[in-house]
N, C-alpha and C positions, 0 to 999 in steps of 0.2 A: 680454691680457697685461694685467698688472698694477702697481700701483707701491711695495707695501711699504708705504701708509699707510694705516692700518687703521682702517676707518669707526667697529668697533664695538665691542665687548665682547660678543657670547653666550654664549650658554648651551646644550646637549648637555642636550633634555628628552626623547630615549628613542635607548637600540641594540639594538637586533635583533641576531644573531650568525641570521648564513647559509650557516654552512657555512667556502667557504675566502673569504666575504665581509661584509661591516655594511652593513646600514645605520642609517644617524644623522637625527636630528628633531636639529633645530637654532632655538633663538631667534634674530631678529633679525631686529628691528620694523623696521631702517632699511636693511641690507644685500635684504628683499623686498619693499622697497615698489618696485612698478612693473614685478616678475620676475616671471619666464615658464618655463613649461616650460619646461627645457632650456637655461637661461642656466647660467652658473661663477658662482661666489664659493664666492673661496679662504676655506680654514676651516686655519687657524694656517699661510698659506702655501702647503696645498696645495687646488691647482684641482679639483676639484668641479661636476656636472653635475647643476641642479636638476632630481624626482624630482617632486617632488608640493610647494603650498604652500596656507598656511589659515593664518587668526589670528597673520599675524606668527608664522611657523612654514618653516619648509621640511628637506623632506626630501632625502637622497643619496647612494647605491650608493657601498659603498667596495668594492673588488676584492682581490686576492691583494696584488698585488704595490706596490698606494698604502701596502695594508697593514705588509708589510714593509721598506718603503722610512724611512717617515713613520711618527711614533711618535703616530699618527693611533687607535693598534692599543689604546694604553694609556686613551682616554676612556674614562667614564663619565658614566655620567647624576648629573647639577649637575655636569662639566667646565663650565670657561669656555673659549672658544675665542675666537681674532685673524679677523674677517671684512672679507674687501673684497670690495666689485665690477669685475670691468674698468673700466680706464679706457676712456671715449668719447674716441672718434675726434678729434681737438680737444682733449681736455684739458691741464691737466696734470700734467709727471711730474714728482711735487712731488719722491718716493725717487730710487727709478732702475728699471733695466728687471725685473720680475720677472715670467715664464713660470709658475711655480705648480708647478714637476713639482722636485719635494726632490731633491735632490741627495745627502742623508744624513741621520744623526742625530747631535746631541752632545747633552751634557750639562752643566748648571751647575756649577760645580764646585765657586765663590766666591761669593762679594757682600759689596765692602767698602764701605762707607756710607759717604756724607760729606752736613754741610748740605746742602747743593742739589741734588745726583747720586747716581745710585750708582756703580760700574767693578761689572760682571760677568764674571768669565773662565767660558769655555767651553771644552770639552773638545772634535776638531778630533781626525778620522775620519784616518788615514792615509793615505789617497787624494782627501782632498781640499785638503791644507797648498798643493800648490805652486799655486794658483789667488784664496789668501787673502796681499794682503797692507798691509804698514800705512797706515794713511788709503784702502781701496779697499773696498769697498761689500760688502755679503754682506746674505744674508736671515735674522733668526730669529724660526721661526714664526709668519712674513708678514711681520715687519715692516722695515723697510729701515735699512740702519744702518752707521754705521762704526768697521771696526775699529780699533783703539786701539792694537793691539799684537800682532803675530801670530811663536807661538813656534810652536816642532816638533812640539807635538802641541795647542795649546791657541788660542786667542784674547780680547783684550779688549772688552769696548763700553760705552762708558762714554750713560749713561739719564736722561736729562732726565726733572721731576716727571710731563713729559705722558705719556711711555711709562708711564713708575712705574703713573699713576693707571688710563689710558687701555688698557692690554694685559697679556696674561696674561703679559709681563717682569714688572712688578711682584708678582707673588704668586706666581713660581715658587721653586722654595730647592734650597740642592744635592743632587742624587741625580735632579732631575725632567727628562724628555727634553725637544730640544728638535729642534724640524725643521731643519733650515736646507739654504739654496738659496744656491751660487756666486754670482758674477757670468757672467752667459752670454758677453759678450764678452770674456770671459779663457780660454773653453770654445771660439774661436772660431779664437780666432787663439790657439793650441797647437796647434789643427788645419790650421789653414790655414799655419804656420809644421813641422811635420813635413810633413806632403802635400810641401814645398817643397826641403826637409832630401833626403828623397829620390826628387823626378826626379831622371832619369839626365839626363850632362849631353851637351851637342849634339854630333854628334864634331865635330870639327879641316875645317874647309878650304881 
């Protein structure tokens, strides 16, 4: 489990195409410290498994399902990425519960620049709109954020200087894709309420 608090702005140092998969090599001295083969690291909000380690870099294999559901397929050598290690047991939940399982992708629509922050508008796939509510939580490229406004096909977020400086959200421009993960609690509630509604009534005694 992750929290959506990005630890490091890393970089893709190599991309190897493997037919219906890709192998990425990424630089991240902070997240690789103490890491080992088989550990998980979130890359732009996608939970990936460490295959190899060395000199502050790690490699990870990305299967077709992940490439199709996320924006990782658009990464190339030199791309900057948000990196986060899983939360340690007993650690602080600084953001919200993030699984690293991307639900879909959106695109930066526009950026409204202010003196001390930016409002960013992001397109929202139709099948995810019901999970996004004003003042609710959403993960964008692995960053835990609060929804400012929830529209029919978009939402907005407000970014403070720290987020702008230390994550990819400070450099992405209109048209760029971003990975989206909605609040998992909303999905569980929907499933539970749906099952309740479909349960047959008990016969009268």
